[in-house]
N, C-alpha and C positions, 0 to 999 in steps of 0.2 A: 504494499499499500503505499502510497504517495511517490512513487518513483516514476510514473508516468510515461514508460519506455514505450508504449505502443503508440503514441501520438507522432512519432517519426519512424520513417523505415529501421527496424533494426539491423544495425552494423554486425558484420562479422565479429568485429575487435570485442565486441561485449560476451557472443558465445565462447569466445576464445579465453575472456578472463573468466567466466564462468567455470569454466573445464579446469584452468588451472586453479582457482580457488576450491574445487572439488578436490582436485588431486593434493593439496598443500593441507586441507584440512580432513583428508579420508571421509569426503560426505558420502552416504549412498547414492547410486544412479537414481533410485526411485523417487527421494526426495527432493533431488535437484530438478529431475523432470517435471514433478508435480509442481513445484515452486514456479518454473516455466511458462507453465499450461495456465496459473493465474496471472502472471506478467501479460501473457499473450492469450486471450482468451479466444481470440479470433482464429487462433491456430492449433488448437489443441492437439489436433490428430499430426502435427509434424514430428518427423524424428528428429526430436533432440539430441539425444545423447550422439546418433550417426552424425549429426550437423557437427556439434561439437568436438568429436575424435576427427573427422577429417579435417576440420578448421585448422585444430591443432598441428595434425599431419603435416597438412600443405603451408603452414605458417613458417615451419620447422626447415621445409626444402627451398623454401624462397631466399634471394638474397635481399638485401636490404631496401630498395627502391620498391621492388614488385611487392615483399612484403608489406610495406605500408599501403601499396594500392588495392593488395587484397584485404588487408584488416579494414579500409574503409568503404569496400564493396557492402553491398546490403544481402545479408541472409538469406536464402533462398528457401523460405519456406513450402513452398510446392514441390521441394526435394522429394522423389520415390525412393531410389535408391542408385548405387553406383552403375549398375547395368543400365538401367533405364536411362538414367544422366547421360550416358555413353552416345544414346541416340535420341537425346533431346525431347525424351517422353517426361511431362509433369504432372504433378497431381491432378490438374484439371482435364489432361487429356485422358487420364483412366475414368474421372468421376461423368464425364460428359460423353464416354463412350466414342471417342473421337477415330477416325480410321487413321492409324497411323502405320499402316502395312507397309509403303513404301520403306520406312525407316526400319521397321521391325525387321524383316528377312534377311537384312545384311549381318544378323547375329544368329548365333544358334539358342536353342532351348536347353539351358544347362538347370542340375538341380537348384544352383544359386539363384537363379531368377525365379523359380516356382517359390522359394522361400521369400524373395524380397517382394515378389507381389501379394504373398501371402501373409506376410508383416505390414504390408500397405494395408491389407482387407482388416487385419485386427485392429489398428490404428485407428479407420475411419468408421470402425462398426456397422460394415454392411454386409450383405451378403454373400457368402465364399464361392458360390456359382458364377459371378462373374469374372473369375478366373479364365473360365472356358471361353467367355467373349473376347476378353484381352488377348488371349493364345492365340486365337485364329489370327490376329493380325503377325504373329511369328512364322505361323504356318497354316496356309488356307486349308489344306487338307485335312487338319483335325477339326472334327466333330463336324463332318461333310451332312450326315445323314438330318441334323438339327436335332439329336438326343443331348442336350445338356445335360441331364442327371445324369446318364450311364459315363459321359466325358468326363464330369466331374469325379464319378469315383475312381476313374484313373488316377487321377491327381491326388485323390487323397491318401493314396499309396506311400506317396512320397514326403508324408508327414512325420513318418520314422527316421527320415534324415535329422531332422530339427531334433529329435528325442537324442540320435547318436553324436551330434555335435555336443549337446548340453550336459550329457554322462561324462564322470570323471574317469580319466585313466590312471591306471595304477601303474607307475613307472616300476616301485617297487613292491612286491606284493606283501600287504600287512599280514604277520603270522599270528592267529589267535592262539593266546596259553591254551595247552590240552591239558584236563583234568580226567586222570581216570580215576573211576568211582564206579563201584559195582551197580550195574543197572542202569547207569545213567544214559538219557536217552541221546541221540546222536542228532546233533543241531544240523537241521537242512541248510543247504547253501542258499543264499538268496536269490530269490528266483532272477532273472533275466529281463530286463527292460522289455523286450522284442516279444518274450513269454507271456507276461501278463499285460494287457494294456485295455485301457478303460477307451471307450468309444469317444470320439469328439462331437459334440452337437453342433446342429446347424446353427446360423446365426440367430434364426427366428426364435430359438430359444431362449435367448440372452434376456436379462434383466432390462425392461425397456427405461431408459433414461432420459425423464420429463424434467422441464425446466423448474426445480425444486428451487423454494426461496433457498438463501443461506443461513446458515445455523450462526443466529448468537452467542459464537463461541467463546467471548470474551465474559460474557455475563454468565453464561453456564459455568465458565471455569472457576471465576471468583466464587461462586455459590458452592460449588464442590469443593474447594480448596478447604473451605471453613470445615468441611464434614469428614477428612479424611482421617482425622483424630477419632473421632466417633466410628467410622467405618471399621478401622484397625481393633477397636475396644471392642466391638461387636463381636468380631471374627475371633476374639480371642488374645487381649492385649496385643502387643504389636508384631510385627512381622518375624524379629531375629527372636523373641520366645517362642514361638509358633513353630518354627524350624527344629529348635533344640529339643523341646517339650512335647512329649504324647498327650493330644486330646484324651481327657478322661472318658475310659471304656464304659464308666458307669452314668455318664451325664450325657446322655442325647440330646439334641436340641429339642424343646419343647415344640410342640403341632402349632403352627398358624393357621388362623382362618383360611388361607389360601391353599395350605397343605390338604386339609379338611374339603376342600372345594374342588381341589384336583381329584383326590380319591372319587368324589360324589359323581365326577363328570364322565373320570375314566371307567368306573364299574357301570354304571347305568350306559353309557355309549356301549360298551361290550355287550351288554346284554339286548339293546333294543337299535342301534345303530348311532351312528354318529350324526346324520342328518336327521335325525327324528323330531320335529319340531316339538311333540309332546315332551318327549324326553329331555329335551334342552330347557323348555320351561319348568320341569319339574326339577331340575338342576337348580336353576335361578330360584324356584319359590323355597329350596331348602337353605340355599345360601343366606336369604333373607331372614330366616328362621335363626338362622345359627349367627348370622351378623346383629339381629337384636339381642341376642344371648349372649355376645360377648360385647355389645356397647354397655352391656349392665354391668361387665366386669373392669371394663376399663373405661372411665369417666373421658379420657383423652379422645377418644374415638367419636364418643356422642359428639363432644364440644369440636371435633373437626367437621362432623356433616352440620352443625348449627352454622359455623361460618358461611360455607358452599351455600346454605338456604338462605343466609342476610345477603349474598352476592351474587344469587342468581340471575337477576337481572340485567346486570353489570357484565357477565362474563360467563362464556358457554362452557362449563367443564362437568365432566362426567360424575355423576355420585360414587360415592366409594362402593357401595355391594355390586355395581353395574360394573365399576372398574376391576374389581376383584375377580367375576365373572368373566370379564372378557380374556384377562389374564390366566385365569384355569383352562378355559378352553385352549386358549393359545398353547400353553407350556404340554398340554396333554397331546394335542394337536402335533405339535413339533416332536415330542418324543416317537410317537408312533411313525410319524414320517421319514424320521432320521431312521428309525430301524427297517423302514421298508425298504430304504436306499440302501443301506448295508444290505441287507439281504441279495438286491439286485446287483450290487455290486459283486458279492460272492457268486451268483449263478454267473454272470458273466466271465468273470476269472476261471471258474470251474470249465466254463465251456471253451475257454481258450487254450487252456494248459491240460485239459483231459484228466485232471486229477483233482479228487476232493481236499478238503481243507483239516488241517489239526490230527485230531483223534481218528476222523473218519476214514483217515489214510491207513489205519492200522487195523489188520486183518479180525483181531479180536471184538471190535466195534462194528463188525461189519452188520450185525443182527441186531444193533440198538436202533430203536426207533427215536430220532430226534424229535424234539418240541417245537412247536411251530414258531422258532426263534432262529436268528442267524447264529451261526460259529462263533460270531465274534461276540455277540451277546452273551453266549453258554461260555466262553471264557470269562469273560466279567465278574457274570454272577458266580461261578463257580471258584474262581481264584480268590474272590474275595470272600466266600464261604469258609474256604480253608484259611484264610490268614486274618480276619475279623472274629469279633468276639460274635461267637456263632450261638445258635439257639439252645436252651438247655438241654441236655441230653445226646447233643451230638458232638462228632470230634473235631475239634479246629485247632490250629496250631501257630495261633497269634504268640504267646511265648517265645515261640522257637524264631517266627518272622522276625520279632522284634529284637532279638538276640544275633540274628543274621545279620538285620541292616547295621545294628550297632559294629558288630564287628568288620561290615564293611565300609564303616564311617559314611554312612548315609542311611541318618535318620527316618523310620518310615513315616510316610506320607500317604498311605491309604485310608480311605474314611472310614471312621468307625461309627459315623453319625448314619442312621437308617431311616430316620423321621420322618425324612423326604425322598422316596422312591424314583421319582423323576430328575432330581439335580442331582442326588448320590449316583445315580447309574453314570451319568458323565463325568462325574468327580472321580469315581472309582478308574476309569477309563485312563484319565489324568495320573493319576497314582501308579496304576500299572506302568503306564509307560515312563512314568520319572523314574521306575526302578526297573526300567528295560534290561539293565546289566545284572540285576540281582537275580530277577523273576526264575527263568528256564534252571538257573544253577542253582536256585533253592529247591524247586520241585524235583529237581535231579536228585539232590542229596536226601531229600526225604525219602524217596524210592531207594536209595541205595541202604535206608535204615531199616526198608521195609521185612516184614517175614516173608521168605519165599513160599510159604506154605499156606499163606493167607494174604493174596496180594490185595492191595488198596486201588481199587479201580478207578475209583474218583482222582487219586494221585496220578495215576498213569493217563487219564483224559486230561488234567490239567496240562501236565506236562509236556505232553504231544501238541495240545494248542499254543502253548507257550514258547515253543520250538519253530513254531510256522510262521516264517517271515510274511505272509500274507495276512494271515488274523494279525500279527502285532501292527502292519501298517494300517488296517482297518480300523484297528484301537486307537492308532495316533490319530484317525481322523477324528474320532469322538473327542478324544484329548483336547485338540484344537478348538474343537467347536464348544467345550468346555470354558477353555482359557480365554478365547476371544469373543463368544457370544454369550452361553448361558450363565457362565459363572458371574462374568460382568453387568447382568442383566439382574441376576439374583441379589447381586452384593448393591445393585442400584437399590431395587424393594425394599431393602432392608435397612437404607441408607437413610441420612437427617435431609436428604435433598427434597427441594420443591415440588409438591405433588403438581402445582399448577403449569411447571415446565416440562410436564411428560411426554406432549408434541414434540418439544426440541430432543430430547433425548432421542424421540423415535426416528426422528427427522437424521439424527446423527449415525441412527444403527443404518438406516437406509441408505444413506450415502456411502456408506462404508461398504454395504451390499453391491453396491456398483462396480465400485473399487475391485473389490476381493474377485467379484465376477470377472473382471477383466484379467486381474493379474495374482491368480491365487498364491502367487511366491511370498505376497507379503505377508499372508496367514501363516507361514514357516517361520517368519523372525519375532522374536519378541518386543513388545514396545517399552523404551525407554522410561518415558515418565508418565503417560496418561495411559487408559484403556478406550474402548470404544465410546463409553459414557463421561470422558473426561473424569474419571476417578483414578486412584491408585492403583496400577494395573496387579492386582494382589493375586490373583489365582497364576500370571505369568511367573509374578515372582516365587510364589511356594511349590509351583510344576514346572521350574526351570529344564530339568531334565527331559521334557517333551520337546522341548527346542534344539535340546543335543542331539536326541534322535532322529530327526527330522533334517539334520543339519546337511552341508553341502557334499559330504562323502556318502551320505544314506545311499545304498544303492537303489532302494525302493522309491527315493524322493521324487521321482515323476507318476508313478504310481498314485502315490499319497496328493501331490498336487490336483492331480486329473479328478482324484475323488473329491478333493475338497471344493473344484469348480461346480460340479454337480450339485454337491451338499448343499454350498451358498445358496443358489437357484430354488433349491428345495423350501430352505428354510424362510428364502425370502417370500416364493409364493405363500407359506403359511403365515408369514406376518401381514402379508399383503390380505389375506383372506380374513384374520380376525382381528387386526389392529388397523385396518384401512381408514378407521373413523379418525384416530389418530397423525394420520399421515398427510400432506398438505393435501388441502381442500377437503379434508373430513372435517365431521360434525363437531370435533372436539380440538380441532388443530390450530386454533386460535390461541396465542400466547397473549395472557394479560398484560395490562398497561403497569409500569415500574410502580404506580399506587397499588393498584390492586394486590398486585403481587407483595409488596409489603405488607398488607393488611392479611395476606393468607403466609407470611411466612412460617406461623406456628404447623401449617399442614402439611407434614413431610410422609414419606411414604411408610416410614418405621413405624408410624403412629397405626397403620393398616394391619401392619405385620404383628401384632400383639399377640400374646399365647391365647390360644383355644381353651375357652374354661373347661370344656368337658373332656379335652383330650387326655389319655393316661398312654403317655410314651413310654414310660418305664416296664419293661415285662416283670412279672413274677419270678423274682429267682428261687422260690422256694417250691416252683411248681415242678412235678416231676411226671417225664414222658416215661411212657412204657418204651420196650426195645422195638416192637413194630411201629408205633408211630414215629418215633424218631427217623426210622427208615423211609416211611412214607414222604416224612418232611423233607428228605436230602433228594428222592429221586422222582417225586411226583411235580416238585413245583415250578412253575412256568414263569417267564419273565414279567408278568402282570401279577404275581403273588408271592415277591420276595420280601415284604417288607412288615414283619411280625407286629412292628410297634402300632401299626395302622389298623389292627384287627378288630381292637376293642370299639375305636371312635368308627369304625364303619358298621359296626351291629348298632351302634346307635343311629347312623344316618339310614340304616335298611329298615328299622322303628320308623323312623319319621317319613320316609318313602312311601310305604304300603298304604297312606292313607291319602297322602297328598298326591300320588301317581294313579292312584284309583280314580279320585274326582277330576284329574286332570284328562284320563282317557275318555270317561265320561261324557266331560264336556265337550270333547274333541269330535 
């Protein structure tokens, strides 16, 4: 702001200076390119990096007079690439579909040209099938029959070349230390990037980028900065103490009203369907009853609503009970959509490789009937059952795990809080990937301690899944979703941030969706100062091992990045469906004036996240289970039934539901 550099033509000198500044300060290219797109908004699709690199190279190659002339020349923002530049083809020639065949036929079509044009398509956000029309200028015999889609499929085969260029090459092969332990599972070699691929999508599937208003980031930032201390306190003192001390196993977080609402939505949707209007109305009616009960126990929540009532004519803000209902549906649908997408990834990978994943490759599991969940979900749930505080009467290895982590000097960060089955699922994924160096080794060691006469089939199952590089990569995808999206979102809802600014936070998230869908590589890097909601990046600091796992060295980095690109689109679609009223143009998208915001300053998200008075999150430790019931608990639980602390609360919900749901159906 304030540079006003676009009022005059941009000189090459400026781009060269930016490049030198980047080198001197070791700035990331993504930040530099983003900055230049803000300075030159009318040239956002220009290849700034290539222009800078070519500008510096040309400057170094010229003598003094020629160098000065070059530096004072206008920067060519219509530059497509070096091959197109060599025949005088620029941006407008391609976008306007001009005929440049006379010049184009003088050069040969190479992989470099295909990649150059493909990169231009990505920058301009246009349909990639236009490549066929452009390439007809280079060879008139190409696509003579007019079947553009068939011709485009031929071009897509060259996409592997780009992956090949970006894959790290090991000059010296890294030798992994070998551990000879009885019955240790043999680690599978990481799959080759050409063997496992996720198909790219057509550009029509991209998130549409509307002209959304800019976020008032400075205002939001000031509000958030004052809440950072309270956020850290709510999550357990400060960050350093969190990393060194294990959260108490005996004190899971109490259930909030939102937790209860999510269980209602999930359970009733499973029985009657997500799109059942009567079911949705019953969920809302239940939530209203539970909200009224919570208001009696928490006066701050009642005061919250009184303030909104007093200002309802001055500003359009959603009522708390409706806000909680929006979020309950959003979070449950997000969980289900992500799980479905993981299952799709697994099916696509199995089809492309011809091999099953994890334990399913082992002969002894051939006759096992899998639950209706992904292998990734199976691994997360079973691994956490083994190393987390278990259900009374079942065997777990929590003490072994904590001691193992201490020995490896990486304190356990696996979640022990099971009060919220939706967020803890993603948090557990982050914990497993944070400990990716320890997990397979730990389970192999447990197997080596096992009695040969009575093999522990659960440990064998988890060990096989922990040693599968594809499953680990997909768990990493879920871990990044937690660190970048769901964790910060839940942190926002529990913070002291202003309720009236929710639409601004959603705009922050949606703009990030647009950025991530174009360049998912930014998801693989941790944020230094603030997360997507301009808060302290608590999850990224806690689970920093996630970003070490998907670092530049990782063989499956391309697989993780491709999966994340699709996953972001899935989550964005769920956000648009359930929270569209808070996005630009929505019913509740208006930001209150500074005066109204000041009057609503005590109305924070944390007020709505008070403990639900009828919840009983603590299991009865004295309860005894028979041998049979404990076995059934281990083998028959599905991913929808893994949260024992919610059972009592859900029993109350069922009692309330019976009469309300019957009345609703009768009226329908």
